[in-house]
Backbone as CSV, one residue per row, in Angstrom:
resi,resn,N_x,N_y,N_z,CA_x,CA_y,CA_z,C_x,C_y,C_z
1,UNK,-62.640,-52.980,-13.431,-63.583,-53.475,-14.878,-62.753,-54.455,-15.745
2,UNK,-63.572,-55.960,-16.012,-62.577,-56.777,-16.052,-62.975,-56.549,-17.580
3,UNK,-61.928,-56.428,-18.825,-61.685,-56.374,-19.979,-61.033,-57.316,-20.895
4,UNK,-61.639,-57.845,-21.777,-60.816,-58.889,-23.103,-60.674,-58.205,-24.209
5,UNK,-59.638,-57.860,-25.314,-59.522,-57.617,-26.181,-59.165,-58.658,-27.306
6,UNK,-60.159,-58.618,-28.202,-60.520,-59.699,-29.522,-59.861,-59.563,-30.955
7,UNK,-59.395,-59.875,-31.574,-58.717,-59.233,-32.837,-58.929,-60.385,-33.784
8,UNK,-60.251,-60.425,-34.381,-60.594,-61.151,-35.405,-59.641,-60.777,-36.315
9,UNK,-59.554,-62.631,-37.274,-57.906,-61.795,-38.365,-58.469,-63.345,-39.573
10,UNK,-58.637,-62.974,-40.854,-58.715,-64.067,-41.963,-57.931,-63.697,-42.671
11,UNK,-57.401,-64.775,-43.602,-56.661,-64.293,-44.860,-57.122,-64.565,-45.970
12,UNK,-58.596,-64.634,-45.858,-59.373,-64.725,-47.374,-59.739,-63.623,-47.728
13,UNK,-59.176,-62.536,-47.376,-59.814,-61.092,-47.841,-59.525,-61.007,-49.381
14,UNK,-60.733,-60.378,-50.149,-60.875,-60.706,-51.717,-59.653,-59.434,-51.738
15,UNK,-59.541,-58.108,-51.391,-58.971,-57.161,-51.822,-57.227,-57.261,-51.472
16,UNK,-56.958,-58.082,-50.509,-55.762,-58.267,-50.222,-55.250,-59.561,-49.384
17,UNK,-55.568,-60.663,-50.197,-55.422,-62.111,-49.454,-53.875,-61.994,-48.867
18,UNK,-54.332,-63.142,-47.558,-52.870,-63.352,-46.665,-52.606,-62.179,-45.897
19,UNK,-53.830,-60.885,-45.525,-53.683,-59.782,-45.208,-52.560,-59.830,-43.760
20,UNK,-53.356,-60.916,-42.645,-53.028,-61.248,-41.259,-51.036,-60.850,-41.600
21,UNK,-50.925,-62.110,-42.481,-49.462,-62.300,-42.128,-48.531,-61.473,-43.169
22,UNK,-48.682,-60.598,-43.973,-48.142,-59.651,-44.479,-47.301,-59.069,-43.630
23,UNK,-45.952,-58.642,-44.276,-44.747,-58.432,-43.284,-44.465,-57.030,-43.310
24,UNK,-44.618,-56.436,-42.255,-44.413,-54.924,-41.773,-43.367,-54.937,-41.133
25,UNK,-41.925,-54.252,-41.211,-40.469,-54.184,-40.596,-40.180,-55.991,-40.117
26,UNK,-40.367,-56.765,-40.985,-40.066,-58.352,-40.710,-41.004,-58.624,-39.426
27,UNK,-42.151,-58.411,-39.166,-42.708,-58.717,-38.547,-44.220,-58.741,-39.056
28,UNK,-45.587,-60.171,-39.057,-46.763,-59.960,-40.028,-47.208,-58.745,-38.731
29,UNK,-48.018,-58.419,-39.863,-48.986,-57.621,-39.276,-49.902,-57.841,-38.087
30,UNK,-50.805,-58.891,-38.185,-51.295,-59.462,-37.301,-50.671,-59.152,-35.310
31,UNK,-49.264,-59.466,-35.827,-48.505,-59.387,-34.642,-48.436,-58.411,-33.934
32,UNK,-48.280,-57.290,-35.090,-47.927,-55.445,-34.789,-49.684,-55.235,-33.685
33,UNK,-50.545,-55.742,-34.441,-51.714,-55.624,-33.595,-51.995,-56.121,-32.671
34,UNK,-51.139,-57.219,-32.354,-51.287,-58.102,-31.058,-50.743,-57.490,-30.447
35,UNK,-49.379,-57.276,-30.130,-48.707,-56.247,-29.319,-49.111,-54.901,-28.938
36,UNK,-49.767,-53.861,-29.819,-50.846,-52.648,-29.503,-51.758,-53.026,-28.451
37,UNK,-52.017,-54.298,-28.529,-53.189,-54.594,-27.594,-52.819,-55.002,-26.475
38,UNK,-51.707,-55.815,-26.539,-50.677,-56.164,-25.289,-50.446,-54.402,-24.407
39,UNK,-49.997,-53.615,-25.344,-49.403,-52.725,-24.737,-50.556,-51.649,-23.855
40,UNK,-51.864,-51.898,-24.478,-53.234,-51.398,-23.811,-52.991,-51.646,-22.157
41,UNK,-52.846,-52.675,-22.191,-52.926,-53.387,-20.373,-54.276,-53.515,-19.826
42,UNK,-55.503,-53.495,-20.698,-56.464,-53.689,-20.457,-56.877,-54.801,-19.729
43,UNK,-56.298,-56.013,-20.130,-56.504,-57.434,-19.799,-56.309,-58.668,-20.794
44,UNK,-56.761,-59.274,-20.892,-56.348,-60.588,-21.765,-56.518,-59.972,-23.215
45,UNK,-55.584,-60.654,-23.902,-55.751,-60.289,-25.439,-56.150,-61.786,-26.542
46,UNK,-56.917,-61.626,-26.912,-56.906,-62.942,-27.839,-57.176,-63.138,-29.069
47,UNK,-56.277,-63.741,-30.148,-56.776,-63.541,-31.258,-57.490,-64.732,-31.789
48,UNK,-59.004,-64.244,-32.792,-59.881,-64.649,-33.519,-59.319,-65.368,-34.786
49,UNK,-58.474,-66.443,-35.264,-58.430,-66.545,-36.784,-59.009,-67.624,-37.117
50,UNK,-58.634,-68.337,-38.226,-59.377,-68.969,-38.619,-58.230,-69.623,-39.891
51,UNK,-57.160,-69.550,-39.451,-56.065,-70.470,-40.423,-55.017,-70.786,-39.729
52,UNK,-54.466,-71.381,-39.617,-52.981,-72.019,-38.888,-52.184,-71.647,-38.736
53,UNK,-51.823,-70.551,-40.005,-50.861,-70.237,-40.117,-50.609,-68.762,-38.918
54,UNK,-51.921,-68.039,-38.814,-51.730,-67.187,-37.982,-51.730,-67.563,-36.329
55,UNK,-52.518,-68.504,-36.301,-52.604,-69.311,-35.187,-51.064,-69.506,-34.646
56,UNK,-50.451,-70.126,-35.558,-48.951,-70.408,-35.088,-48.244,-69.175,-34.561
57,UNK,-48.441,-68.378,-35.933,-47.682,-66.731,-35.476,-47.685,-66.345,-34.034
58,UNK,-49.178,-65.769,-33.890,-49.334,-65.379,-32.493,-48.791,-66.589,-31.448
59,UNK,-48.717,-67.483,-31.785,-48.570,-68.889,-30.257,-46.738,-68.431,-30.505
60,UNK,-46.017,-67.873,-31.635,-45.270,-67.837,-31.428,-44.209,-66.600,-30.782
61,UNK,-45.422,-65.513,-30.676,-44.929,-64.073,-30.002,-45.299,-64.351,-28.699
62,UNK,-45.760,-65.487,-28.035,-46.228,-65.897,-26.699,-47.900,-65.401,-26.561
63,UNK,-48.331,-65.101,-27.823,-49.998,-64.604,-27.272,-50.911,-66.120,-27.614
64,UNK,-52.039,-65.880,-27.124,-53.269,-66.330,-27.297,-53.859,-66.438,-28.484
65,UNK,-54.046,-67.635,-29.092,-55.075,-67.615,-30.477,-55.928,-68.597,-30.616
66,UNK,-57.198,-68.469,-31.299,-58.098,-69.469,-31.243,-58.541,-69.670,-32.465
67,UNK,-58.832,-70.621,-33.244,-59.220,-71.008,-34.604,-61.060,-70.968,-34.253
68,UNK,-61.308,-70.903,-35.569,-62.483,-70.381,-35.772,-63.006,-70.624,-37.183
69,UNK,-64.572,-71.070,-37.130,-64.955,-71.076,-39.039,-64.753,-70.074,-39.641
70,UNK,-63.899,-71.029,-40.737,-63.780,-69.516,-41.555,-64.928,-69.124,-42.386
71,UNK,-66.450,-69.763,-42.358,-67.356,-69.411,-42.956,-68.199,-68.181,-42.072
72,UNK,-67.525,-67.763,-41.288,-68.182,-66.736,-40.154,-68.245,-65.814,-40.886
73,UNK,-69.612,-64.742,-41.007,-69.445,-63.661,-42.011,-68.988,-62.230,-41.481
74,UNK,-68.459,-62.177,-40.166,-68.150,-61.171,-40.122,-67.228,-60.968,-38.793
75,UNK,-66.498,-59.944,-38.698,-65.497,-59.938,-37.375,-65.954,-59.930,-36.090
76,UNK,-67.008,-59.428,-35.852,-68.058,-59.281,-34.583,-68.133,-60.985,-34.387
77,UNK,-69.076,-61.224,-35.268,-69.255,-62.753,-35.175,-68.477,-63.683,-35.022
78,UNK,-67.173,-63.595,-35.507,-66.042,-64.105,-35.042,-65.589,-64.247,-33.869
79,UNK,-65.911,-63.048,-33.234,-65.421,-62.872,-31.883,-66.159,-63.603,-31.206
80,UNK,-67.589,-63.424,-31.180,-68.277,-64.118,-30.229,-67.938,-65.758,-30.385
81,UNK,-67.939,-66.270,-31.553,-67.671,-67.476,-31.980,-66.611,-68.281,-30.945
82,UNK,-65.322,-66.918,-30.765,-64.058,-67.354,-30.271,-64.360,-67.191,-28.644
83,UNK,-66.077,-66.757,-28.430,-66.182,-66.458,-26.759,-66.846,-67.482,-26.012
84,UNK,-67.767,-67.904,-26.993,-69.018,-68.108,-26.252,-68.828,-69.334,-25.579
85,UNK,-67.990,-70.340,-25.897,-67.511,-71.268,-24.764,-66.698,-71.134,-23.560
86,UNK,-66.168,-69.352,-23.455,-64.971,-69.153,-22.458,-66.248,-69.161,-21.104
87,UNK,-65.714,-69.763,-20.094,-66.476,-70.049,-18.635,-66.440,-68.525,-18.119
88,UNK,-65.650,-67.751,-18.604,-65.721,-66.249,-17.718,-66.268,-64.991,-18.958
89,UNK,-66.964,-65.815,-19.730,-67.621,-64.774,-20.738,-68.572,-63.793,-20.276
90,UNK,-69.462,-64.274,-19.601,-70.420,-63.454,-18.958,-69.683,-62.703,-17.523
91,UNK,-68.882,-62.841,-17.353,-67.960,-61.607,-16.434,-67.271,-60.536,-16.769
92,UNK,-66.880,-60.831,-18.308,-66.154,-59.466,-18.836,-66.869,-58.182,-18.446
93,UNK,-66.796,-57.169,-18.299,-67.558,-55.989,-18.624,-67.453,-55.594,-19.796
94,UNK,-66.593,-55.461,-20.431,-66.288,-55.144,-21.807,-65.598,-55.876,-22.678
95,UNK,-65.856,-55.967,-24.223,-65.696,-56.886,-24.988,-64.654,-55.997,-26.158
96,UNK,-63.522,-55.749,-26.495,-63.146,-54.822,-27.308,-62.781,-55.708,-28.729
97,UNK,-63.409,-55.112,-29.878,-63.163,-55.728,-31.208,-61.836,-54.822,-31.882
98,UNK,-61.080,-55.465,-31.804,-60.014,-54.680,-32.233,-59.751,-55.477,-33.697
99,UNK,-59.305,-54.613,-34.871,-59.127,-54.765,-36.028,-58.075,-55.218,-36.066
100,UNK,-57.645,-56.692,-36.900,-56.475,-56.947,-37.302,-55.617,-56.242,-38.138
101,UNK,-56.512,-55.054,-38.749,-55.347,-54.735,-40.111,-54.872,-53.003,-39.566
102,UNK,-54.924,-53.407,-38.305,-54.328,-51.530,-37.680,-53.456,-51.559,-36.919
103,UNK,-52.150,-52.077,-37.763,-50.868,-52.106,-37.004,-50.322,-51.027,-36.223
104,UNK,-50.798,-49.767,-36.512,-49.949,-48.814,-35.896,-50.953,-47.797,-34.613
105,UNK,-52.606,-48.626,-34.747,-53.404,-48.040,-33.473,-52.666,-47.722,-32.448
106,UNK,-53.309,-46.260,-31.947,-52.559,-45.968,-31.105,-53.369,-46.647,-29.264
107,UNK,-52.533,-46.854,-28.554,-52.916,-47.653,-27.648,-53.934,-46.538,-26.946
108,UNK,-53.975,-45.176,-27.136,-54.927,-44.293,-26.253,-55.913,-44.538,-26.986
109,UNK,-56.297,-44.999,-28.365,-57.555,-45.092,-28.843,-58.242,-46.273,-28.527
110,UNK,-57.628,-47.338,-27.813,-58.282,-48.665,-27.568,-58.719,-47.838,-25.837
111,UNK,-57.916,-47.390,-25.298,-58.499,-46.826,-23.862,-59.997,-45.980,-24.046
112,UNK,-59.865,-45.280,-25.214,-60.846,-44.395,-25.564,-62.194,-45.215,-25.654
113,UNK,-61.962,-45.899,-26.448,-63.323,-46.816,-26.571,-63.790,-47.380,-25.486
114,UNK,-62.638,-48.032,-24.857,-63.532,-48.482,-23.342,-64.377,-47.675,-22.815
115,UNK,-63.417,-46.150,-22.449,-63.684,-45.240,-21.859,-65.271,-44.560,-22.380
116,UNK,-65.162,-44.621,-23.577,-66.601,-44.324,-24.377,-67.955,-45.573,-23.954
117,UNK,-67.526,-47.008,-23.995,-68.463,-47.747,-23.635,-69.091,-47.641,-22.277
118,UNK,-68.037,-47.028,-21.396,-68.772,-47.130,-19.853,-69.851,-46.202,-19.552
119,UNK,-70.071,-45.180,-20.597,-71.255,-44.097,-20.467,-72.683,-44.649,-20.747
120,UNK,-72.639,-46.225,-20.679,-74.177,-46.756,-21.106,-74.706,-47.064,-22.262
121,UNK,-73.718,-46.808,-23.587,-74.079,-47.509,-24.754,-74.035,-48.905,-24.926
122,UNK,-74.504,-49.415,-26.021,-74.973,-51.010,-26.186,-73.199,-50.867,-26.503
123,UNK,-73.221,-50.308,-27.335,-71.942,-50.906,-28.343,-71.242,-48.925,-28.105
124,UNK,-69.638,-49.065,-28.540,-68.690,-48.105,-28.314,-68.044,-47.759,-29.599
125,UNK,-67.828,-46.946,-30.509,-66.482,-46.933,-31.556,-65.938,-45.542,-31.206
126,UNK,-64.855,-45.473,-32.487,-64.182,-43.896,-32.459,-64.660,-43.502,-33.731
127,UNK,-64.340,-42.156,-34.066,-64.490,-41.490,-35.205,-63.020,-40.316,-35.101
128,UNK,-62.594,-39.906,-36.198,-61.775,-38.721,-36.425,-62.016,-37.847,-37.596
129,UNK,-61.434,-36.817,-37.549,-61.637,-36.162,-38.610,-60.825,-36.462,-40.170
130,UNK,-61.626,-36.061,-41.382,-60.589,-36.460,-42.461,-59.672,-35.508,-42.635
131,UNK,-58.636,-36.024,-42.943,-57.488,-35.384,-43.383,-56.961,-34.672,-44.787
132,UNK,-58.314,-35.174,-45.643,-58.282,-34.354,-46.955,-59.425,-35.001,-47.768
133,UNK,-59.795,-34.204,-48.856,-61.001,-34.484,-49.750,-60.683,-36.074,-50.567
134,UNK,-59.780,-36.436,-50.509,-59.172,-37.467,-50.956,-59.740,-38.897,-50.325
135,UNK,-59.734,-38.535,-48.916,-60.335,-39.806,-48.027,-61.674,-39.370,-47.779
136,UNK,-62.284,-38.542,-48.341,-63.497,-38.784,-48.329,-64.102,-39.306,-49.460
137,UNK,-63.262,-39.260,-50.432,-63.686,-40.055,-51.983,-63.361,-41.099,-52.022
138,UNK,-62.231,-41.849,-50.761,-61.934,-43.338,-51.195,-62.899,-44.144,-50.381
139,UNK,-63.320,-44.970,-51.392,-64.097,-45.759,-50.985,-64.224,-47.005,-50.191
140,UNK,-62.550,-47.280,-49.957,-62.506,-48.586,-48.782,-62.622,-47.598,-47.444
141,UNK,-62.666,-46.080,-47.455,-62.553,-45.524,-46.068,-64.069,-45.600,-45.514
142,UNK,-64.704,-46.023,-44.544,-65.928,-46.108,-44.388,-66.067,-45.001,-43.417
143,UNK,-67.507,-44.309,-43.413,-67.882,-42.650,-42.930,-68.396,-42.876,-42.078
144,UNK,-68.855,-42.297,-40.920,-69.473,-42.345,-39.825,-70.483,-40.989,-39.964
145,UNK,-71.890,-40.989,-39.643,-72.792,-39.765,-39.339,-72.622,-39.654,-37.911
146,UNK,-72.361,-38.772,-37.418,-72.636,-38.834,-35.953,-73.230,-38.069,-35.308
147,UNK,-74.164,-38.109,-34.350,-74.938,-37.086,-33.303,-74.150,-36.938,-32.180
148,UNK,-73.704,-35.480,-32.119,-72.883,-35.341,-30.833,-74.024,-35.051,-29.691
149,UNK,-73.600,-35.503,-28.511,-74.869,-35.222,-27.533,-74.105,-34.338,-26.219
150,UNK,-72.810,-34.856,-26.005,-72.330,-33.959,-25.239,-70.845,-33.082,-25.556
151,UNK,-70.446,-32.145,-24.409,-69.532,-31.720,-25.032,-68.338,-32.210,-24.941
152,UNK,-68.333,-33.139,-24.473,-67.104,-33.697,-23.931,-66.748,-34.845,-25.272
153,UNK,-66.921,-34.365,-26.072,-66.448,-35.255,-27.465,-66.813,-36.752,-27.535
154,UNK,-68.400,-36.537,-26.870,-69.219,-38.188,-27.165,-70.179,-37.982,-27.875
155,UNK,-70.423,-39.056,-28.699,-71.543,-38.669,-29.840,-72.701,-39.963,-29.727
156,UNK,-73.376,-40.277,-31.108,-74.198,-40.907,-31.138,-73.827,-41.644,-32.747
157,UNK,-73.516,-42.963,-33.504,-73.722,-42.860,-34.617,-74.876,-43.356,-34.790
158,UNK,-75.298,-42.428,-36.084,-76.356,-42.601,-36.720,-76.653,-43.254,-38.401
159,UNK,-75.437,-43.302,-38.832,-75.391,-44.077,-40.616,-74.225,-43.869,-40.491
160,UNK,-73.523,-45.205,-41.701,-72.642,-45.519,-42.073,-72.271,-45.949,-43.408
161,UNK,-71.290,-45.407,-43.818,-71.237,-45.629,-45.871,-70.002,-45.724,-46.226
162,UNK,-69.695,-45.866,-47.234,-68.443,-45.756,-47.850,-68.219,-44.419,-49.061
163,UNK,-69.725,-45.015,-49.708,-69.147,-43.838,-51.052,-69.963,-42.723,-50.517
164,UNK,-69.131,-41.331,-50.698,-69.059,-40.143,-49.972,-70.378,-40.059,-50.996
165,UNK,-71.734,-38.906,-49.908,-72.760,-38.435,-50.278,-73.056,-36.940,-49.970
166,UNK,-72.800,-36.381,-51.153,-72.795,-35.142,-51.723,-73.348,-34.247,-50.707
167,UNK,-74.584,-34.842,-49.887,-75.491,-34.156,-49.709,-75.864,-34.169,-48.071
168,UNK,-74.827,-34.929,-47.508,-74.555,-35.173,-46.165,-73.136,-34.962,-45.701
169,UNK,-73.111,-33.698,-45.421,-71.302,-33.315,-45.196,-71.378,-32.847,-43.599
170,UNK,-72.347,-32.662,-43.503,-72.468,-32.299,-41.958,-72.612,-33.377,-40.889
171,UNK,-71.632,-33.490,-40.125,-71.108,-34.316,-38.530,-70.705,-35.539,-39.510
172,UNK,-69.841,-35.419,-40.478,-69.538,-37.116,-40.875,-68.115,-37.063,-40.546
173,UNK,-67.847,-38.305,-40.172,-66.323,-38.395,-39.895,-65.632,-39.780,-40.360
174,UNK,-64.030,-39.876,-40.423,-63.839,-40.922,-40.987,-63.544,-41.825,-39.566
175,UNK,-64.437,-43.060,-39.821,-64.898,-43.976,-38.535,-63.182,-44.726,-38.779
176,UNK,-62.935,-44.993,-37.480,-61.989,-45.958,-36.854,-62.532,-47.316,-36.727
177,UNK,-61.917,-48.316,-36.885,-62.571,-49.428,-36.737,-62.065,-50.774,-35.863
178,UNK,-62.594,-49.866,-34.716,-62.941,-50.449,-33.051,-64.140,-50.428,-32.431
179,UNK,-64.551,-51.817,-31.899,-65.532,-51.605,-30.848,-65.304,-52.078,-29.935
180,UNK,-66.637,-51.600,-29.088,-66.381,-52.351,-27.370,-67.844,-52.518,-27.349
181,UNK,-68.391,-53.757,-27.034,-69.357,-54.708,-26.625,-69.463,-55.012,-24.845
182,UNK,-70.618,-55.253,-24.569,-70.921,-55.960,-23.377,-71.276,-57.442,-23.629
183,UNK,-70.970,-58.219,-22.952,-71.480,-59.834,-23.393,-72.847,-60.001,-23.888
184,UNK,-73.801,-59.286,-22.933,-75.290,-58.800,-23.609,-75.249,-57.962,-24.938
185,UNK,-75.032,-57.192,-25.295,-74.975,-56.241,-26.601,-73.845,-57.534,-27.520
186,UNK,-73.216,-58.055,-27.396,-72.080,-58.935,-28.141,-73.493,-60.206,-28.821
187,UNK,-73.689,-61.123,-27.456,-74.364,-61.664,-27.887,-75.927,-61.160,-28.568
188,UNK,-76.443,-60.388,-28.205,-77.824,-59.946,-29.051,-77.456,-59.618,-30.564
189,UNK,-76.582,-58.731,-30.794,-75.672,-58.577,-32.090,-75.852,-59.748,-32.970
190,UNK,-74.940,-60.688,-32.287,-74.778,-62.281,-33.544,-76.085,-62.732,-33.535
191,UNK,-76.977,-62.843,-32.314,-78.215,-63.140,-32.959,-79.132,-62.838,-33.570
192,UNK,-78.593,-61.549,-34.216,-80.093,-60.682,-35.173,-79.258,-61.466,-36.425
193,UNK,-80.214,-61.536,-37.528,-80.212,-61.802,-39.003,-79.234,-60.123,-39.534
194,UNK,-78.397,-60.706,-40.689,-77.795,-59.607,-41.251,-78.487,-59.099,-41.753
195,UNK,-78.484,-57.538,-41.875,-79.692,-56.946,-42.641,-79.307,-56.573,-43.711
196,UNK,-80.290,-56.145,-44.964,-80.121,-55.538,-46.372,-78.808,-54.578,-46.371
197,UNK,-79.028,-53.628,-45.614,-78.135,-52.663,-45.658,-76.525,-53.430,-45.158
198,UNK,-76.027,-54.395,-44.166,-75.412,-54.713,-44.333,-74.771,-55.496,-45.035
199,UNK,-75.592,-56.339,-45.969,-74.795,-56.877,-46.962,-74.533,-56.257,-48.168
200,UNK,-75.190,-55.108,-48.309,-75.227,-54.284,-49.209,-74.160,-53.456,-49.026
201,UNK,-73.699,-52.816,-48.126,-72.725,-52.190,-47.833,-71.072,-53.080,-47.697
202,UNK,-71.736,-53.762,-47.122,-70.502,-55.025,-46.329,-69.807,-54.189,-45.348
203,UNK,-70.615,-53.821,-44.281,-70.729,-52.830,-42.936,-70.995,-53.169,-41.597
204,UNK,-70.768,-54.531,-41.073,-71.364,-55.095,-39.687,-72.127,-53.774,-38.967
205,UNK,-71.546,-52.999,-38.900,-72.195,-52.107,-38.055,-73.387,-51.548,-38.525
206,UNK,-73.934,-51.816,-39.751,-75.378,-51.244,-40.175,-76.621,-52.290,-39.485
207,UNK,-76.057,-53.350,-38.843,-76.810,-54.522,-38.396,-77.299,-54.094,-37.042
208,UNK,-76.451,-53.392,-36.312,-76.722,-52.561,-35.009,-77.795,-51.211,-35.703
209,UNK,-77.127,-50.186,-35.991,-77.946,-49.317,-36.452,-79.453,-49.507,-37.276
210,UNK,-79.703,-50.390,-37.732,-80.938,-51.152,-37.956,-82.174,-51.539,-37.032
211,UNK,-81.339,-52.181,-36.080,-81.801,-52.695,-35.247,-81.551,-51.879,-33.770
212,UNK,-81.715,-50.566,-33.929,-81.971,-49.396,-32.957,-80.917,-49.980,-31.371
213,UNK,-80.016,-50.827,-31.780,-78.778,-50.660,-30.896,-77.980,-49.676,-30.775
214,UNK,-77.848,-48.813,-29.416,-76.934,-47.762,-29.426,-75.582,-47.995,-29.968
215,UNK,-74.983,-47.027,-30.892,-73.779,-46.866,-30.859,-72.925,-45.711,-30.135
216,UNK,-72.193,-45.374,-29.048,-71.723,-44.636,-28.622,-70.719,-44.141,-29.725
217,UNK,-69.693,-42.817,-29.631,-69.062,-42.463,-30.370,-68.290,-41.826,-29.793
218,UNK,-66.703,-42.066,-29.672,-65.658,-40.939,-29.238,-64.509,-40.854,-30.486
219,UNK,-64.368,-39.489,-29.705,-63.306,-38.674,-31.046,-61.729,-38.480,-30.524
220,UNK,-61.030,-39.221,-31.810,-59.668,-39.002,-31.468,-59.214,-38.278,-32.454
221,UNK,-58.015,-37.952,-31.779,-57.298,-36.874,-32.885,-56.289,-37.421,-34.160
222,UNK,-56.379,-38.472,-34.148,-55.238,-39.211,-35.083,-55.767,-40.548,-35.286
223,UNK,-55.505,-41.155,-36.139,-56.498,-42.446,-36.675,-55.393,-43.211,-37.457
224,UNK,-55.005,-44.830,-37.286,-53.873,-45.527,-37.429,-54.358,-45.664,-38.907
225,UNK,-53.729,-46.217,-39.757,-53.788,-46.476,-41.231,-54.285,-47.742,-41.248
226,UNK,-55.315,-48.063,-41.680,-56.080,-49.692,-42.017,-56.046,-50.072,-42.953
227,UNK,-54.813,-51.221,-43.205,-54.305,-51.541,-44.198,-55.553,-52.605,-44.732
228,UNK,-56.702,-52.026,-45.869,-57.361,-52.769,-46.519,-56.858,-53.306,-48.194
229,UNK,-56.046,-52.951,-48.541,-55.053,-52.708,-49.686,-53.816,-53.143,-50.070
230,UNK,-53.401,-53.371,-51.114,-51.743,-53.427,-50.693,-51.057,-52.089,-51.010
231,UNK,-51.992,-51.357,-51.481,-51.697,-49.695,-51.850,-51.347,-49.300,-50.292
232,UNK,-52.511,-49.564,-49.526,-52.337,-48.948,-48.357,-50.954,-49.652,-47.348
233,UNK,-50.869,-50.458,-47.823,-49.832,-51.032,-47.122,-48.439,-50.656,-47.580
234,UNK,-47.997,-49.912,-48.756,-47.477,-49.333,-49.038,-47.194,-47.899,-48.281
235,UNK,-48.428,-47.250,-48.461,-48.546,-45.871,-47.609,-48.162,-46.122,-46.129
236,UNK,-48.296,-47.337,-45.804,-48.181,-47.655,-44.228,-46.537,-47.403,-44.205
237,UNK,-45.960,-48.338,-44.542,-44.815,-48.255,-44.933,-43.657,-47.088,-45.103
238,UNK,-44.123,-46.108,-45.883,-43.816,-44.800,-45.979,-44.177,-44.075,-44.652
239,UNK,-45.125,-44.556,-44.172,-45.379,-43.076,-42.687,-44.569,-44.143,-41.903
240,UNK,-43.911,-45.178,-41.349,-43.349,-45.610,-40.773,-41.830,-45.292,-41.198
241,UNK,-41.210,-45.260,-42.200,-39.805,-44.684,-42.165,-40.121,-43.090,-42.257
242,UNK,-41.188,-42.332,-42.636,-40.672,-41.128,-42.355,-40.664,-40.934,-40.829
243,UNK,-41.186,-41.644,-40.026,-41.285,-41.536,-38.413,-39.795,-41.999,-37.911
244,UNK,-39.242,-42.826,-38.420,-37.864,-43.190,-37.885,-37.078,-42.447,-37.573
């Protein structure tokens, strides 16, 4: 199985400017994510960025990066922009979209999303259980509603949102921001217009849901902290110190 892991990254986050270059244990966040992708040992790892600082950072660690247009609307669109001129694009069996803000992502999660994709879905992703009520209330945490289909922790996503719905508690999980595509499903996804809900919720996965593109879901026991704000970074640093 020929796999590539692509990490989209941009510095212009409204909630956390310059996020990819935020230092964690004297190393930029994007470098931590790149190293985790390398550890999964699935194939080529590429960082799709739009700033020279990130490009040069990855190169300094011996990695491969490509500059893309900063106006690209989503991480998945950025991944396609990075790969569309790759002569091997159509030869990949799976293309993993690994978010650049999960520096503690477990390599097992990367392997799991690839395994779920092999079950025949257009796209695959991961979920885990909420660790507390405060997580459910946190508007920065994406929630995924899942219809479980098989006994071996495989399901299908039917909705995503950020603001907790009081009447929709069953089969709702903490979404883990990692995806797997085929070249065909990636091309189909990016050729669709952004949907109303995607724009409203700022969740690109709604483009798939609203266009009947299937999203297979795998369950994992642990979730890496996704760094969306400076407060998340402080929490992550506390977790690192606790584990030392």
